[in-house]
C-alpha positions in Angstrom: 0.0 0.0 0.0 1.4 3.4 -1.0 1.6 6.4 1.3 -0.8 9.1 0.2 0.8 11.6 2.6 4.0 11.5 4.5 4.6 14.1 7.2 8.2 14.3 8.5 8.9 16.3 11.8 6.3 19.0 10.9 6.5 22.2 12.9 4.2 25.2 13.1 4.8 28.2 15.3 2.8 31.3 16.2 5.3 33.6 17.7 6.7 31.9 20.8 3.9 29.2 20.8 4.6 25.9 19.0 1.2 24.6 17.8 2.7 21.5 15.9 5.9 20.3 17.5 7.7 17.8 15.3 4.9 15.6 14.2 5.6 12.6 11.9 2.8 10.7 10.3 2.1 8.4 7.3 -1.4 8.4 5.8 -1.9 5.3 3.7 -3.9 5.5 0.5 -7.5 4.5 1.3 -7.2 4.9 5.1 -10.0 6.4 7.1 -8.8 8.0 10.4 -9.4 10.7 12.9 -7.5 13.2 14.9 -8.4 13.3 18.6 -7.2 15.7 21.3 -8.1 18.6 23.5 -8.9 22.1 22.1 -5.7 23.9 21.1 -3.6 20.8 20.8 -2.7 21.4 17.1 -5.3 19.2 15.2 -6.7 22.0 13.1 -3.3 23.5 12.5 -2.0 20.2 11.2 -5.0 19.7 8.8 -4.4 23.2 7.5 -0.7 22.5 6.9 -1.6 19.4 4.9 -4.2 21.4 2.9 -1.8 24.2 2.2 -3.7 26.9 4.2 -0.9 27.2 6.8 2.8 27.5 6.1 5.2 24.9 7.4 8.0 26.2 9.7 9.9 23.0 9.9 10.0 19.5 8.5 8.3 18.3 5.3 4.9 17.4 4.0 5.0 15.0 1.1 2.2 13.9 -1.3 2.9 10.9 -3.5 6.6 11.3 -2.5 6.7 14.9 -3.6 7.5 17.6 -1.1 4.5 20.1 -1.2 5.6 22.5 1.6 5.4 25.5 -0.9 2.8 24.2 -3.2 -0.3 26.4 -3.2 -3.5 24.9 -1.8 -5.4 24.9 -5.1 -2.7 22.8 -6.8 -2.8 20.0 -4.2 -5.0 17.0 -5.0 -6.6 17.4 -1.6 -10.2 18.3 -0.7 -11.2 20.2 2.5 -14.5 20.2 4.3 -15.1 22.8 7.0 -17.2 23.0 10.1 -19.1 26.0 8.9 -19.8 24.4 5.5 -18.4 27.4 3.5 -21.1 27.2 0.8 -22.3 30.2 -1.2 -25.7 31.5 0.0 -26.5 33.0 -3.4 -26.0 29.7 -5.4 -28.2 26.7 -5.5 -27.0 23.3 -4.5 -25.8 22.2 -8.0 -24.0 25.5 -8.6 -22.3 25.3 -5.3 -21.0 21.9 -6.2 -20.0 23.0 -9.7 -18.2 26.1 -8.4 -14.8 24.5 -7.9 -14.9 22.7 -11.2 -15.6 25.9 -13.0 -12.8 27.6 -11.1 -10.4 24.9 -12.3 -11.7 25.3 -15.9 -13.0 21.8 -16.2 -14.7 21.4 -19.7 -18.4 22.3 -19.5 -19.6 18.9 -20.7 -17.9 17.2 -17.8 -19.3 19.5 -15.0 -23.0 18.4 -14.9 -22.2 14.6 -14.8 -19.6 15.1 -12.1 -22.0 17.3 -10.0 -24.8 14.8 -10.4 -22.6 11.9 -9.3 -21.2 13.8 -6.3 -24.8 14.6 -5.1 -25.8 11.0 -5.6 -22.9 9.8 -3.5 -24.0 11.9 -0.6 -27.7 11.2 -1.2 -28.9 14.7 -1.9 -29.4 14.6 -5.7 -33.0 15.4 -5.3 -32.1 18.8 -3.7 -29.9 20.1 -6.6 -32.2 23.1 -7.3 -32.6 24.1 -3.6 -31.0 27.2 -2.2 -28.8 26.9 1.0 -31.3 28.6 3.2 -33.8 25.8 2.4 -31.5 23.1 3.7 -30.9 21.7 7.1 -27.4 21.7 8.7 -26.8 18.2 7.7 -27.9 18.8 4.1 -25.6 21.8 3.9 -22.6 19.7 5.1 -23.4 17.2 2.4 -23.3 19.9 -0.2 -19.9 20.9 1.1 -18.8 17.2 0.9 -20.3 16.8 -2.6 -18.4 19.9 -3.8 -15.1 18.3 -2.5 -16.0 14.9 -4.1 -16.7 16.5 -7.5 -13.1 17.5 -7.8 -11.9 13.8 -7.5 -9.4 14.4 -4.6 -7.1 11.6 -3.5 -7.6 12.6 0.1 -10.3 14.5 2.0 -9.6 16.5 5.1 -12.5 17.5 7.3 -12.2 19.9 10.2 -15.0 19.3 12.8 -17.6 18.3 10.1 -20.2 17.2 12.5 -19.7 19.6 15.4 -22.8 21.7 14.6 -25.1 18.7 13.9 -27.5 16.8 16.1 -26.5 13.3 17.1 -28.6 11.5 14.5 -27.5 13.7 11.6 -23.9 13.5 12.8 -24.0 9.7 12.4 -25.5 10.0 9.0 -22.7 12.3 7.8 -20.1 10.0 9.3 -21.7 7.1 7.4 -21.3 9.3 4.3 -17.6 9.5 4.9 -17.4 5.7 5.5 -19.2 5.0 2.2 -17.0 7.4 0.2 -13.9 5.9 1.7 -14.9 2.3 1.0 -16.6 2.8 -2.4 -14.0 5.2 -3.9 -10.9 4.4 -2.0 -10.4 8.0 -1.0 -8.2 8.6 2.1 -10.1 10.5 4.7 -8.7 12.4 7.7 -11.2 13.9 10.2 -10.6 16.2 13.1 -13.5 15.7 15.5 -14.3 16.0 19.2 -16.8 13.2 19.3 -14.7 10.4 20.7 -17.6 7.8 20.4 -18.0 8.6 16.7 -14.3 8.4 16.1 -14.1 5.0 17.7 -17.2 3.7 15.9 -16.4 4.8 12.4 -12.7 5.4 12.0 -10.1 2.6 11.2 -7.3 4.4 12.9 -7.0 7.2 15.5 -4.2 9.7 16.0 -4.2 11.2 19.5 -2.5 14.6 19.7 -1.7 16.6 22.9 0.4 19.8 23.1 1.3 19.6 19.4 2.7 16.0 19.6 1.4 12.6 18.8 0.7 10.6 21.9 -1.3 7.7 20.4 -1.3 6.2 16.9 -3.3 3.0 16.5 -6.5 1.2 15.7 -9.7 2.9 16.8 -11.0 -0.2 18.4 -8.0 -0.3 20.7 -8.8 3.1 22.3 -9.7 2.5 25.9 -9.8 4.8 29.0 -6.0 4.5 29.4 -5.5 5.9 25.9 -8.0 8.7 26.4 -6.2 9.6 29.6 -3.0 9.8 27.7 -4.6 12.1 25.0 -6.8 14.3 27.2 -5.2 14.1 30.7 -7.6 15.0 33.5 -10.2 16.2 31.0 -10.5 12.8 29.4 -14.2 11.7 28.7 -15.3 8.9 30.9 -18.0 6.3 30.8 -21.1 7.2 32.9 -21.7 4.9 35.8 -25.1 4.2 37.3 
C-alpha cells in the first residue's frame, strides 16, 4: 500500500507558541482515520498545513513522495470540508458543487455529470435546485462534501464536520464519509471532538496533545488509558449508574 501523505517532523509556530511540534505521520492510500485531542492541541493547524492553508515552519509534508511545503492549496490534490460548510448562499446546490470545477476550468460537458454523481454519492441529488437557506445543517454539510467529491481528490480532510449537527445527523454524515472511503478508496482524515463517533467509524486514531502525537493505533484499541494519555484529566469517561 502506498503512502498518500507522509509528514516528517512538521513544525508550526505562532510567535513563541509551538502549535505543531515535530509531528511525523504516514497516511496510507484508502485509510480512514481521525485526529483526537483537547482544544488547542494542534489538530486543526496540522490539517491546514496538509491542505496548504498554513505554512510549514519546519519539516516536510509530502504527497505521493513529492514535497509540497510550498505548493499552493489549489494545486494540491486534496479536498477540504469545514465545520461552517463554507457554501455560497446565493448559489443553489448544484451551482455550489460546480463552483470548484468551473474555477479549475473543467470542460463544461464534464461538469454536470460530475456534479450529479457527487450529489448522488451523498444522497442529496433530489435537492440540486434548492437554495442553501432551504437546507438543514446536515444537508448543507453534504453539499460541502459533494463539492469536494466532484473534484476527485485523493484525500479528503475534514475539520469538525459534525460539530454543529444533532447526534442522528452527525452519524449520517459519518456514514457518508465511510461509504465514500470504502466505495471510492479516498483517504479521509477527520478532526472531531466526538470520541464515540471516532471509535465507531474510523479505522485508525491519532491522538494529539500539546502539538505532539501521543497515540497512533486502531480505533477499536482506544480505551480509557489511551483517552487519559490524550486528554489528561479532561478525558471523557463512561457514565456509571
